[in-house]
C-alpha positions in Angstrom: -77.6 19.0 0.4 -79.0 17.9 4.0 -78.4 19.8 7.0 -80.0 17.4 10.1 -80.7 18.1 13.5 -81.3 15.1 15.3 -82.9 14.5 18.9 -83.6 11.9 21.1 -87.0 11.0 19.6 -85.8 10.8 16.3 -87.3 13.9 15.0 -85.2 15.5 12.6 -85.3 19.2 10.6 -84.3 18.7 6.9 -83.3 21.7 5.0 -82.4 22.3 1.4 -79.2 24.2 1.3 -78.9 27.2 -1.1 -76.3 25.6 -3.3 -75.7 21.7 -4.1 -72.1 21.0 -5.2 -72.1 17.2 -5.5 -73.5 15.5 -8.3 -77.4 14.2 -8.6 -76.6 10.9 -8.4 -74.9 11.0 -5.3 -77.3 12.8 -4.1 -79.7 10.4 -4.9 -78.2 7.6 -3.0 -77.2 9.7 -0.1 -80.9 11.1 0.3 -82.5 7.1 -0.3 -80.1 6.0 2.2 -80.6 8.3 4.8 -84.4 8.1 4.8 -83.9 4.4 4.9 -81.7 4.8 8.1 -83.9 7.1 9.5 -87.0 4.8 9.6 -85.0 1.5 10.2 -82.2 2.3 12.2 -82.3 2.0 16.2 -80.1 4.8 17.3 -79.6 3.3 20.3 -78.0 0.2 18.8 -75.7 2.2 16.4 -74.4 5.4 18.1 -72.7 3.9 20.8 -69.9 2.7 18.9 -70.3 4.1 15.5 -68.4 6.1 13.0 -71.3 6.9 10.5 -74.2 9.5 10.0 -77.6 8.1 11.6 -78.2 6.8 8.0 -75.4 3.9 8.7 -73.9 4.7 5.3 -72.2 8.5 5.5 -68.6 8.0 7.1 -68.0 10.6 9.9 -64.8 12.0 8.7 -64.7 14.9 11.2 -66.4 16.0 14.6 -66.7 19.8 15.5 -68.0 20.5 19.3 -69.4 23.5 20.8 -71.3 25.1 23.9 -74.0 27.1 23.4 -73.4 30.1 25.9 -75.9 32.4 27.2 -74.1 35.4 25.7 -72.6 33.9 22.5 -74.9 35.4 20.2 -71.2 36.3 17.8 -70.3 32.7 18.3 -73.3 31.5 17.4 -73.6 33.9 14.0 -69.9 32.6 13.4 -70.9 28.7 13.7 -74.5 29.5 11.3 -72.2 31.3 8.7 -68.9 28.9 8.9 -71.3 25.8 8.6 -73.3 27.2 5.6 -70.1 27.9 3.7 -69.1 24.2 4.8 -72.4 23.0 3.1 -71.7 25.4 -0.1 -68.0 23.8 -0.9 -69.9 20.3 -0.6 -69.2 18.7 2.8 -72.3 17.3 5.0 -73.1 18.1 8.2 -75.4 16.3 10.9 -75.7 17.9 14.4 -76.1 16.2 17.6 -78.4 18.2 20.0 -76.6 19.0 23.5 -79.7 16.6 25.3 -78.4 13.8 23.0 -74.8 14.4 25.1 -74.1 13.0 28.3 -73.0 16.6 29.7 -76.4 17.9 28.4 -74.6 21.3 27.0 -72.5 20.1 24.2 -73.7 20.1 20.7 -71.8 18.0 18.0 -71.6 18.7 14.3 -70.7 15.5 12.6 -69.2 16.0 9.0 -68.9 13.8 6.2 -67.1 14.6 2.8 -68.8 12.7 -0.5 -67.0 11.4 -3.2 -67.2 14.3 -5.4 -65.5 16.8 -2.7 -62.8 14.1 -2.0 -62.1 13.9 -5.5 -61.7 17.4 -5.8 -59.2 18.0 -3.2 -57.5 14.7 -3.9 -56.7 16.3 -7.1 -55.7 19.9 -5.5 -53.4 18.2 -2.9 -51.9 15.6 -5.9 -52.3 12.9 -3.2 -50.8 9.5 -4.7 -53.7 6.8 -5.3 -52.4 3.5 -6.8 -53.2 3.1 -10.5 -51.3 -0.8 -10.6 -50.3 -4.0 -8.7 -46.3 -3.4 -7.8 -45.2 -6.1 -10.3 -41.2 -5.7 -8.8 -40.1 -8.9 -7.0 -39.4 -8.5 -3.2 -36.0 -10.0 -2.8 -35.5 -9.1 0.5 -35.5 -12.4 2.1 -32.8 -12.5 4.6 -30.6 -15.7 5.2 -31.8 -17.8 8.4 -34.8 -15.7 8.4 -36.4 -18.0 10.6 -34.9 -16.6 13.5 -36.9 -13.5 13.4 -40.3 -15.0 13.8 -40.8 -14.5 17.3 -40.3 -10.9 16.9 -42.8 -10.7 13.8 -46.7 -9.9 14.1 -49.1 -11.3 11.5 -48.7 -10.4 7.9 -52.2 -8.5 7.9 -51.2 -6.5 10.4 -47.5 -5.5 9.2 -48.9 -5.0 5.6 -52.3 -4.1 6.0 -52.3 -2.8 2.3 -51.2 -4.4 -0.9 -48.3 -3.0 -2.6 -49.3 -0.8 -5.5 -47.5 1.8 -8.0 -48.8 5.1 -7.5 -49.6 8.4 -8.9 -51.0 11.7 -8.2 -54.5 11.5 -8.6 -56.3 13.1 -11.7 -60.2 13.5 -11.0 -60.3 14.1 -14.8 -58.9 10.4 -15.2 -60.4 8.9 -12.6 -60.9 5.6 -14.6 -57.2 5.4 -15.3 -56.8 4.5 -11.3 -58.0 1.1 -9.3 -60.9 2.4 -8.0 -62.9 -0.7 -7.0 -65.4 1.2 -4.5 -65.5 5.1 -3.9 -66.5 4.6 -0.2 -63.3 3.1 0.9 -61.0 4.2 -2.0 -59.6 7.0 0.4 -58.4 5.8 3.9 -59.9 7.4 6.6 -56.7 9.4 7.4 -56.4 10.9 4.0 -60.4 11.7 4.4 -59.8 13.3 7.6 -56.6 15.6 6.2 -58.8 16.8 3.1 -61.9 17.7 5.5 -59.1 19.4 7.9 -57.8 21.1 4.9 -61.2 22.5 3.9 -62.0 23.4 7.8 -58.4 25.4 7.9 -59.5 27.3 4.7 -63.4 27.8 5.1 -64.6 31.8 5.8 -67.1 32.4 9.0 -68.2 35.7 7.8 -70.5 36.2 4.9 -69.4 37.2 1.3 -70.5 40.6 1.8 -68.5 41.2 4.8 -65.3 40.9 1.9 -62.8 40.1 4.8 -60.5 37.2 3.8 -58.9 37.0 7.1 -61.7 35.6 9.1 -61.5 31.9 7.7 -59.9 28.8 9.4 -61.0 26.4 12.1 -58.2 27.4 14.1 -59.2 30.8 14.6 -62.5 29.6 15.6 -61.2 27.4 18.3 -58.8 30.1 19.8 -61.6 32.6 19.9 -64.2 29.7 21.3 -66.7 29.5 18.8 -65.8 25.7 19.0 -64.5 23.7 21.8 -62.7 20.8 19.8 -62.3 19.7 16.7 -61.3 16.5 16.0 -61.4 13.0 13.5 -62.6 9.7 15.2 -61.4 6.8 16.5 -63.1 4.0 14.4 -63.5 1.8 17.3 -62.9 1.5 21.2 -59.2 0.7 22.2 -60.2 -2.9 23.5 -62.6 -4.5 21.8 -63.1 -4.5 18.0 -66.2 -2.2 16.5 -69.7 -4.3 16.4 -70.0 -2.4 12.8 -68.6 -4.9 10.0 -67.7 -1.8 8.0 -65.5 0.1 10.4 -61.9 -1.5 10.2 -61.2 -1.4 14.0 -57.5 -0.6 13.2 -57.4 1.0 16.7 -58.0 -2.4 17.8 -55.3 -4.0 16.2 -52.8 -1.2 17.1 -53.7 -1.4 20.6 -53.2 -5.3 20.5 -50.2 -5.6 18.5 -48.1 -2.6 18.8 -49.2 -0.4 22.6 -49.4 -3.3 24.5 -46.3 -3.6 26.6 -45.9 -7.5 26.1 -45.3 -6.7 22.7 -42.1 -4.9 23.6 -40.0 -7.6 21.6 -42.1 -7.5 18.9 -41.3 -5.3 15.6 -43.7 -2.1 15.0 -46.7 -2.0 12.6 -45.3 1.0 10.7 -47.7 0.6 7.8 -50.6 0.2 10.0 -49.5 3.2 12.0 -49.2 5.5 8.7 -52.5 4.0 7.2 -54.0 5.2 10.8 -52.4 8.2 12.3 -50.4 9.6 8.7 -46.9 9.6 7.6 -45.8 12.2 10.2 -46.7 10.1 13.3 -45.4 7.0 11.5 -42.1 8.7 10.4 -41.7 9.6 14.2 -42.1 6.0 15.3 -39.5 4.6 12.6 -37.2 6.8 13.7 -37.4 6.0 17.3 -37.9 2.0 16.3 -34.7 2.5 14.2 -32.8 4.3 16.9 -33.5 1.9 19.3 -32.3 -1.1 17.5 -29.2 0.7 16.5 -28.7 1.4 20.5 -28.5 -2.7 21.1 -25.0 -2.6 18.9 -23.8 0.4 21.3 -25.6 -1.4 24.4 -23.6 -4.6 23.8 -20.3 -2.9 23.0 -20.4 -0.6 25.9 -21.5 -3.2 28.1 -18.4 -5.3 26.8 -16.3 -2.6 27.8 -17.6 -2.5 31.3 -17.2 -6.1 31.7 -13.3 -5.5 30.7 -12.7 -3.2 33.1 -14.6 -5.4 35.7 -12.4 -8.7 34.9 -9.1 -6.4 34.7 -10.2 -5.4 38.3 -7.5 -6.9 40.0 -4.5 -5.9 37.2 -5.1 -2.3 38.8 -1.9 -1.5 40.0 -2.6 2.1 40.7 -5.3 1.2 42.8 -3.4 -1.9 44.9 -0.7 1.0 45.7 -3.6 3.1 46.7 -5.4 0.6 48.8 -1.7 -0.5 50.7 -0.6 0.4 53.6 3.1 0.3 52.4 2.1 3.4 49.9 -1.2 4.5 50.3 -1.3 4.0 54.1 2.0 6.1 54.2 1.2 9.1 52.1 -0.2 11.8 53.7 -2.4 14.0 51.2 -2.7 17.8 52.1 -6.3 19.3 53.0 -9.0 19.1 50.8 -10.5 22.5 52.2 -9.5 25.3 54.4 -9.6 25.0 58.2 -12.4 22.5 58.2 -10.7 19.7 56.7 -7.9 17.6 58.0 -4.6 16.0 56.6 -5.7 12.5 55.4 -4.5 9.2 54.3 -4.8 8.1 50.3 -6.0 4.8 51.2 -9.1 6.4 52.2 -10.0 6.7 48.7 -9.3 3.1 48.0 -13.2 2.2 47.2 -13.3 5.0 45.0 -10.1 4.3 42.6 -11.6 0.5 42.2 -14.7 2.1 41.1 -13.2 4.7 38.9 -11.3 1.6 36.9 -14.7 0.1 36.0 -14.7 3.1 33.7 -11.6 4.5 33.2 -9.5 1.9 31.5 -7.9 1.1 28.1 -11.5 0.0 26.7 -12.8 3.9 27.5 -10.4 5.1 24.8 -12.1 2.7 22.2 -15.5 2.7 23.0 -15.0 6.6 22.7 -13.6 5.9 19.2 -16.2 3.2 18.5 -19.2 5.7 19.8 -18.0 8.2 17.0 -18.2 5.7 14.3 -21.3 4.5 15.3 -23.0 7.8 15.5 -22.1 8.3 11.6 -23.3 4.6 10.7 -26.7 5.5 12.7 -27.3 8.6 10.8 -26.1 7.3 7.6 -28.1 4.3 7.8 -31.5 6.2 9.0 -30.9 8.6 5.9 -31.2 5.3 4.1 -34.3 3.7 6.0 -35.9 7.4 5.4 -35.3 6.8 1.9 -37.3 3.6 1.6 -39.9 4.5 3.5 -40.1 7.8 1.3 -40.8 5.2 -1.5 -42.7 2.8 0.4 -45.0 5.5 1.9 -45.5 7.6 -1.7 -43.5 10.3 -0.3 -40.8 10.7 -3.3 -40.9 14.2 -4.9 -42.8 15.4 -1.5 -43.4 18.9 -1.1 -44.3 20.8 2.1 -48.2 21.0 1.7 -50.0 23.9 1.3 -51.8 23.1 4.7 -48.0 23.8 6.1 -47.3 26.9 4.1 -50.7 28.3 5.6 -50.9 31.7 7.3 -50.9 31.6 10.9 -54.3 32.9 12.4 -52.2 34.7 14.5 -50.0 35.9 11.9 -53.3 37.4 10.3 -54.8 38.8 13.1 -51.5 40.8 14.6 -50.6 42.1 11.2 -52.7 44.7 10.3 -50.3 46.2 7.0 -51.2 44.6 3.8 -48.8 44.2 0.9 -48.8 42.7 -2.5 -47.9 39.5 -2.9 -45.8 39.0 -6.1 -46.9 35.3 -6.6 -50.4 35.5 -6.3 -50.9 39.1 -7.0 -52.9 39.5 -3.8 -52.9 41.6 -0.7 -51.6 39.6 2.2 -50.8 41.0 5.6 -46.8 41.2 6.8 -44.7 42.2 9.4 -42.7 45.6 8.9 -38.9 45.2 9.2 -38.6 47.1 12.3 -41.8 45.7 14.0 -39.8 42.3 13.1 -36.3 43.1 14.2 -37.6 44.6 17.3 -39.4 41.2 18.2 -36.2 39.1 17.0 -33.9 41.3 19.1 -36.4 41.1 21.9 -36.6 36.8 22.0 -33.0 36.4 21.3 -32.3 38.6 24.5 -34.9 36.6 26.6 -33.7 33.4 25.3 -30.0 34.7 26.7 -31.3 35.6 29.4 -32.7 32.3 30.9 -29.4 30.4 29.2 -27.7 32.9 32.1 -30.2 32.0 34.5 -29.2 28.6 34.3 -25.5 29.3 34.3 -26.2 31.1 37.5 -28.1 28.4 38.9 -25.4 25.9 37.9 -22.6 28.7 39.3 -25.0 28.2 42.5 -24.7 24.3 42.6 -20.8 24.3 42.5 -20.8 26.9 45.2 -22.9 24.6 47.1 -20.6 22.0 46.8 -17.8 24.1 47.6 -19.3 25.3 50.8 -21.2 21.8 51.9 -17.7 19.8 51.2 -16.0 21.2 54.1 -19.4 20.8 56.3 -19.7 17.0 55.3 -15.9 16.4 55.9 -16.3 17.7 59.5 -19.8 16.3 60.2 -18.7 12.5 59.0 -15.0 12.3 60.2 -16.9 11.0 63.6 -19.9 9.9 62.0 -21.6 6.3 62.7 -21.4 5.8 59.5 -18.2 4.9 58.7 -18.1 2.0 61.0 -20.8 0.3 58.9 -18.7 -2.7 57.3 -20.2 -2.7 54.1 -21.6 0.6 53.2 -19.6 2.4 55.2 -16.1 2.8 53.3 -18.2 3.9 50.4 -20.1 7.1 52.1 -17.3 9.4 52.0 -17.4 13.5 52.0 -16.7 13.5 48.4 -19.5 10.9 47.4 -22.2 12.8 49.6 -21.1 16.5 48.0 -21.6 14.8 44.7 -24.5 12.5 45.3 -26.7 15.7 47.2 -25.4 18.2 44.3 -26.5 16.1 41.6 -30.1 15.8 43.2 -30.0 19.3 43.7 -29.2 19.6 40.2 -31.8 17.4 39.1 -34.9 19.2 40.8 -33.3 22.6 39.3 -33.4 21.3 35.8 -36.5 19.9 36.2 -38.2 23.4 37.7 -36.5 25.6 35.2 -37.7 23.3 32.2 -41.3 23.6 33.2 -41.1 27.7 33.4 -39.1 27.6 30.4 -41.4 26.1 28.0 -43.9 28.3 28.4 -41.1 30.9 28.3 -40.4 29.6 24.7 -43.7 29.4 23.3 -45.0 32.8 24.7 -41.6 34.4 23.0 -42.4 32.3 19.8 -45.6 33.7 19.9 -44.5 37.2 20.2 -42.2 36.8 17.4 -45.5 36.0 15.3 -43.9 33.3 12.7 -45.7 33.5 9.2 -46.5 29.7 8.8 -46.7 26.7 10.8 -43.5 25.6 9.5 -41.7 28.6 10.6 -43.0 28.8 14.1 -42.2 25.3 14.9 -38.6 25.7 13.6 -38.5 28.7 15.7 -39.6 26.8 18.7 -37.3 23.9 18.1 -34.3 26.1 17.7 -35.3 27.8 21.3 -35.9 24.6 23.0 -33.5 22.9 22.1 -30.3 25.5 23.2 -32.2 26.0 26.4 -32.4 22.5 26.8 -28.5 21.6 25.9 -27.9 23.9 28.5 -30.0 22.8 31.1 -29.5 19.4 30.6 -25.8 19.4 30.0 -23.7 22.4 31.8 -23.4 20.4 34.9 -21.9 17.8 33.2 -19.8 20.1 31.4 -18.4 21.5 34.5 -17.6 18.4 36.2 -15.9 16.8 32.9 -14.1 19.8 31.8 -13.6 22.7 34.5 -13.7 20.7 38.3 -10.2 20.1 39.4 -8.4 22.0 36.4 -8.1 25.4 38.2 -7.4 24.9 41.7 -3.9 26.1 42.3 -1.4 24.4 44.8 -1.2 24.4 48.9 0.1 27.9 49.7 -1.6 29.4 46.8 -5.0 28.1 46.3 -7.5 29.4 43.5 -11.1 30.6 44.7 -14.1 30.5 42.5 -14.9 34.5 43.5 -11.7 35.6 44.7 -10.2 34.8 48.1 -12.7 37.2 50.3 -15.3 34.3 48.9 -13.1 31.6 50.9 -14.9 29.1 48.3 -11.6 27.4 47.2 -12.3 25.3 43.7 -12.7 21.6 43.9 -10.1 19.1 43.8 -10.3 15.8 42.1 -10.0 12.6 43.9 -6.2 11.0 43.2 -8.3 8.6 41.1 -9.4 11.0 39.0 -12.9 13.4 38.3 -14.2 10.5 35.7 -16.0 8.4 38.4 -17.7 11.9 39.8 -18.5 12.8 36.0 -20.3 9.1 35.7 -22.5 10.0 38.8 -23.8 13.0 37.6 -24.4 11.4 34.0 -26.9 8.5 36.0 -28.8 10.8 38.3 -29.4 13.5 35.4 -30.0 10.9 32.7 -32.0 8.1 34.9 -34.0 10.8 36.8 -35.0 12.5 33.5 -35.8 9.2 31.7 -37.8 7.5 34.6 -39.7 11.1 35.1 -40.5 11.5 31.6 -41.7 8.1 31.2 -44.0 8.4 34.7 -45.6 12.1 33.5 -46.5 10.7 29.8 -48.2 8.1 30.8 -49.6 9.4 34.3 -50.6 12.9 33.5 -53.0 12.0 30.5 -54.9 9.3 32.0 -55.4 11.2 35.2 -56.9 14.1 32.9 -59.1 11.3 31.0 -60.2 9.7 34.1 -61.0 12.7 35.8 -63.0 13.9 32.5 -64.8 10.9 32.0 -66.1 10.2 35.7 -69.7 11.1 34.9 -70.0 8.9 32.3 -68.4 6.0 34.5 -71.0 7.0 37.3 -74.1 6.7 34.4 -73.1 3.5 32.2 -76.9 3.1 31.1 -76.5 6.5 29.3 -75.7 6.7 25.9 -71.8 7.4 25.6 -71.3 7.7 21.8 -68.2 7.5 19.9 -67.6 11.0 19.3 -68.3 11.9 23.2 -65.6 9.1 24.0 -63.2 11.0 21.7 -64.3 14.2 23.0 -63.2 13.5 26.8 -59.6 12.4 25.7 -56.7 14.8 25.4 -55.9 16.8 22.4 -52.9 15.6 20.9 -51.5 19.1 19.6 -49.4 20.5 16.7 -46.4 20.3 19.0 -47.3 16.8 20.2 -44.6 15.5 18.2 -42.1 17.9 19.2 -41.7 17.1 22.7 -41.1 13.1 21.8 -38.3 14.4 19.3 -36.6 16.7 22.3 -37.0 14.2 24.9 -35.0 11.6 22.5 -32.5 14.3 21.3 -31.3 15.0 24.4 -31.1 11.6 25.4 -29.1 11.2 22.5 -26.6 14.0 23.7 -26.0 12.0 26.7 -25.0 8.8 25.2 -22.8 10.6 22.9 -21.3 13.5 23.9 -20.3 12.1 27.3 -20.3 8.1 26.7 -16.4 7.9 27.6 -17.4 8.5 31.2 -20.2 5.8 31.1 -19.8 2.9 28.5 -23.3 1.5 30.3 -25.0 4.8 28.8 -26.5 3.1 25.8 -27.8 0.0 27.8 -29.9 2.4 30.0 -31.1 4.4 26.8 -32.0 1.0 25.3 -34.2 -0.2 28.0 -35.9 3.1 28.5 -36.2 3.3 24.4 -38.1 -0.2 24.7 -40.7 1.4 27.2 -40.7 4.5 25.5 -41.8 3.3 22.0 -44.8 1.2 23.7 -45.7 4.1 26.2 -45.9 6.5 23.5 -47.9 3.8 21.4 -50.4 3.5 24.4 -50.9 7.0 25.2 -51.3 7.9 21.5 -53.8 5.0 20.6 -55.8 5.2 24.3 -55.2 8.7 25.9 -55.4 11.2 22.9 -57.6 11.9 20.6 -57.0 11.2 17.0 -54.5 13.6 15.6 -55.3 14.9 12.0 -53.3 13.0 9.5 -50.4 15.1 8.4 -47.2 13.9 5.7 -43.9 14.5 6.2 -40.9 13.1 4.4 -38.1 13.6 6.8 -37.8 14.4 10.8 -36.9 17.9 10.2 -34.7 20.2 11.6 -33.9 17.6 14.2 -31.7 15.9 11.5 -29.6 18.9 11.3 -29.6 19.3 15.1 -28.3 15.1 15.3 -25.7 15.9 12.6 -24.0 18.3 15.0 -24.5 16.8 18.2 -23.0 13.9 16.0 -19.8 16.0 15.3 -19.3 17.9 19.0 -19.4 14.3 20.5 -16.0 13.3 18.8 -14.4 16.6 20.3 -16.4 16.1 23.7 -14.9 12.7 23.9 -11.4 12.7 23.0 -11.2 16.1 25.5 -13.1 13.6 28.4 -10.3 11.3 27.4 -7.6 13.3 27.4 -8.2 15.6 30.2 -10.9 13.9 32.5 -9.6 10.5 32.4 -6.0 9.6 33.9 -5.2 7.5 31.1 -2.8 10.0 29.2 -0.9 10.6 32.2 -0.8 6.9 32.6 0.3 6.2 29.5 3.3 8.9 29.5 4.5 7.3 33.0 4.9 4.0 32.0 6.3 4.5 28.3 8.8 7.6 29.6 9.0 7.6 33.3 8.9 4.1 34.6 11.9 4.4 36.8 12.5 0.6 36.4 12.0 0.7 32.5 9.3 -2.0 32.4 5.9 -1.4 31.1 4.1 -1.3 34.1 2.7 1.1 36.3 4.4 0.8 39.7 5.3 3.8 41.3 2.9 5.8 39.4 0.8 6.9 42.5 4.0 8.4 44.1 5.4 9.9 40.8 1.7 12.0 39.8 1.7 13.2 43.4 3.7 16.3 44.3 5.1 17.4 47.7 4.2 20.5 50.0 6.1 21.8 53.0 3.4 22.2 55.8 5.1 25.0 57.4 4.7 27.4 54.1 0.6 26.6 55.1 -0.6 30.1 55.1 -3.4 30.7 58.4 -6.5 31.0 56.2 -5.7 27.4 54.5 -4.5 25.8 57.8 -6.6 23.1 59.5 -8.2 24.4 62.7 -7.5 22.3 66.0 -9.3 19.1 66.3 -9.9 18.6 62.9 -6.8 16.6 62.4 -7.0 13.0 62.5 -5.4 11.0 65.8 -2.6 10.0 64.1 -1.1 13.3 62.8 1.5 14.3 65.0 4.7 17.3 64.6 7.0 14.4 62.8 4.9 14.7 59.6 6.4 17.9 58.0 5.4 17.2 54.2 1.7 16.5 52.8 0.9 15.5 48.9 -1.3 16.8 46.2 -2.5 15.7 42.8 -0.2 17.7 40.4 3.4 17.5 38.5 5.5 20.5 40.2 8.7 20.7 41.9 9.4 20.0 45.5 10.3 22.2 48.1 13.7 23.4 48.3 14.1 23.2 44.4 15.2 25.8 42.6 12.0 26.1 40.6 10.0 24.8 43.7 6.4 24.5 43.3 6.3 25.4 39.4 5.4 22.6 36.6 7.8 20.2 35.8 8.7 19.1 32.5 6.5 15.7 32.9 3.5 18.1 33.4 4.5 19.7 29.6 4.7 16.0 28.2 1.8 15.1 29.4 0.1 17.9 28.2 1.6 17.8 25.1 0.4 14.4 24.8 -3.3 15.1 25.7 -3.3 17.3 23.1 -1.9 15.5 20.4 -4.4 12.7 21.4 -6.9 14.9 21.1 -5.9 15.7 17.5 -5.3 12.3 16.5 -8.4 10.9 17.5 -10.5 14.0 16.2 -8.8 13.3 12.7 -9.1 9.4 13.1 -12.8 9.5 13.7 -13.4 12.1 11.6 -11.6 10.4 8.6 -13.4 7.6 9.4 -17.0 9.1 10.0 -16.4 10.8 6.4 -15.4 8.0 4.4 -18.3 5.7 6.2 -20.9 8.3 4.7 -19.1 8.2 1.4 -19.1 4.6 1.0 -23.0 4.2 2.1 -25.4 5.5 -0.4 -28.2 7.9 1.0 -31.0 6.1 -1.3 -30.5 2.2 -1.4 -30.1 0.8 -5.3 -33.4 -1.0 -5.1 -35.4 2.1 -3.8 -33.9 4.1 -6.8 -34.8 1.2 -9.5 -38.1 1.1 -7.8 -38.7 5.1 -8.2 -37.1 4.9 -11.8 -39.8 2.3 -12.6 -42.7 3.9 -11.4 -42.1 6.9 -12.7 -41.3 5.2 -16.2 -44.8 3.5 -15.7 -46.8 6.7 -14.8 -45.8 8.1 -18.2 -46.2 4.7 -20.0 -49.4 4.2 -19.0 -51.0 7.5 -19.1 -50.1 7.4 -22.5 -51.4 4.2 -23.3 -54.7 5.5 -21.4 -55.0 8.8 -23.7 -54.6 6.6 -26.9 -56.9 4.0 -25.8 -59.3 6.6 -24.7 -59.1 8.6 -27.7 -59.4 5.3 -29.9 -63.2 4.7 -27.7 -64.0 7.9 -28.9 -63.3 8.1 -32.4 -65.3 4.3 -32.1 -68.4 6.0 -30.6 -68.5 8.9 -32.8 -67.8 6.3 -35.8 -70.7 4.1 -35.3 -73.0 7.2 -34.1 -73.8 5.2 -30.7 -72.6 5.0 -27.0 -71.9 2.0 -24.7 -71.7 3.7 -21.4 -73.6 6.0 -19.3 -72.5 9.8 -19.7 -71.1 10.4 -16.1 -67.9 12.0 -14.9 -66.9 8.6 -13.1 -67.4 5.4 -15.5 -68.6 2.2 -14.3 -66.5 -0.5 -12.6 -67.0 -3.3 -15.9 -65.8 0.2 -17.8 -62.9 0.6 -15.9 -62.0 -2.9 -16.0 -62.3 -3.0 -19.8 -59.4 0.0 -19.9 -57.4 -1.7 -17.4 -57.3 -4.7 -19.8 -56.4 -2.2 -23.2 -53.8 -0.7 -20.8 
């Protein structure tokens, strides 16, 4: 085994390691190639964009970087022992001196895994590799397939590898598999995964220390022994590698996937999976499928919006509000105490027309449609996921030991030890008392922050109540009211709603930034045992917080505003009458338009800000980090230095991507009845999101370590829960936030002429109050009333169903109120049951695994058993024949040569 330390002059120090873990034939070829490379290869030509050692033969599978501190003797000792132990397990190392680095102070340790190591750990990890070409015909051709030609990518990009039947690798049966070239048999993503598996388990203390906890590259990164550990990109993203042995898959990904002009093209998911691993490939598969399904929701939502626009002129109640005969003669009661005067109903003419765009019969249809769409999306995704599981060799996938490895923080902080019943070894553990205390403290912290959000929302509500009166007083004589185009739209209600929504959005963003750190801190405080447990705990905490943070304001407008206002003479106050903060009322057109405004501001603002932040922040950090290299273009800027200057993707990189999309999923499902265009906005955002994520992953981040995953994890259950909740919220929005049910009850039961129309609805929906009965605290101040108000006006109207003054039950609810309430509850029950029945029927009708995938899985399992049986039989025959003739026709190596492999394949 060789350890090489290189300097610019080409001098090198070659040392023999204490133990040699690879076979002599591989060592011999490596040594020959190395000495040949040292003498015949010019470093200046080959290291700039090379992913190979200086011999030009051994591929760099991983890179470690460090800075040699003046007072870092302990770190130096750790590195020395750690790298020696890496050599003992068979890895080959080559160090670039700091004089070779662009900054003059960073060392780079390049790591290569020879075939013997790859084969050993592929066997340990049960990595599936090909043993036979897939012989099942592909009958997936769609009719009129030529229509999709503009959206396709070249076949070598969509299918970078041939389709094979695969089986878990067995080192003792290596000639059973289709091994044409040992150097390229395992793709780079598999190679870096195997090397990372070794790095995570290699100790950095000498054997005599007998301290099993002192191991793993993560701990070395945490304590500063190494500054970074990463696999290399195979080329620069904007050009192909000059080395013909480099695949330049990064360039292909950038050209065909990460470019913004490719937004209408399909995603090369197989290439993404081959380059980045299954976990990242699965995220982009889910995001792409979600975006495709959004297309159907966006089309139907747009049609519902167009229906509201086309029936604009048939809106009878808006006509009544806007007419001088009805709306012009109805005097409404003040909307706030003292600072608000009486007003005429026709002043809300424009908002009533706007409300009709979203509050119409199409709203009910779209709410029901979205309840079914969510089910179809989740069920079809299960089928898509099952197909990817098979195509990407994830069937019968079990969580890797790497995921179940003890976290370094757990090993460090847990000083107690106990016997593991399975491994029969002593391992660290957290006492139950400490664990309960930490969980309680963590739960209390989460509750505190959720309470803080609710307090902020209450503060925003108080702002709305306090500022509305000020806006009403200021805008009464404002010059904006005389503007011809926008003047009628600028109302106190609109000004209050927009400013409150913007303030709420800013609060959401600030709390979000603060809580992200708190969530990580309290999750670290709990000391989760494994990485999987850590990720699940953090997912729950972040989602609970984000759910309350983003949706609480929408829940307030949808289900609380205008529901507890009382009536003139007995108004309800937020904190009691002493606070003088009277609860908000809805416009005569309803609260739905305000919910729409809130949804648009929060949803659009989050998406725009998120995309800018995702693209801009890493680009600026990389631009600043590589500024010295740009100043000295003549200096050597090697492949590992280029990648070192990029941002690290991090273990939780995908977590934040999933979180962003799940929050968006909540916006387009939980409140979609109030804004049918929400799926369209989400569709446009996601088309951009796919390319932004692809661009930053390909150009701005180091290459992540490949990881396996066969499902999207805890997010699947979160999506299922939100799908069920969305049916309930949309049913309540249609029943209580929209005016759909009161209109239908009026048309079918209370229309005075018995006709099926809405004439007289506005007059019917407003109750009467005697002005003389106003309390002094509620009565408008002098000068606040409009010029047309005089003493002849003795009554005002308000939005409710109560008996008029003089009635024996004055100001108590009429029978119509109870009929409407019963109709609302009946609608909720019927809609929920109908949608849930359809959801469960659809889920039952659609199998989770497609029939052809099931057949392929059975076929593959059968072939594996049959071929292994035939392989053993033929191998036994060859051995018996050799023994009988007392001669050997093949060299006595562990791995047969390629011609013998071909003979065995023919026998099989």
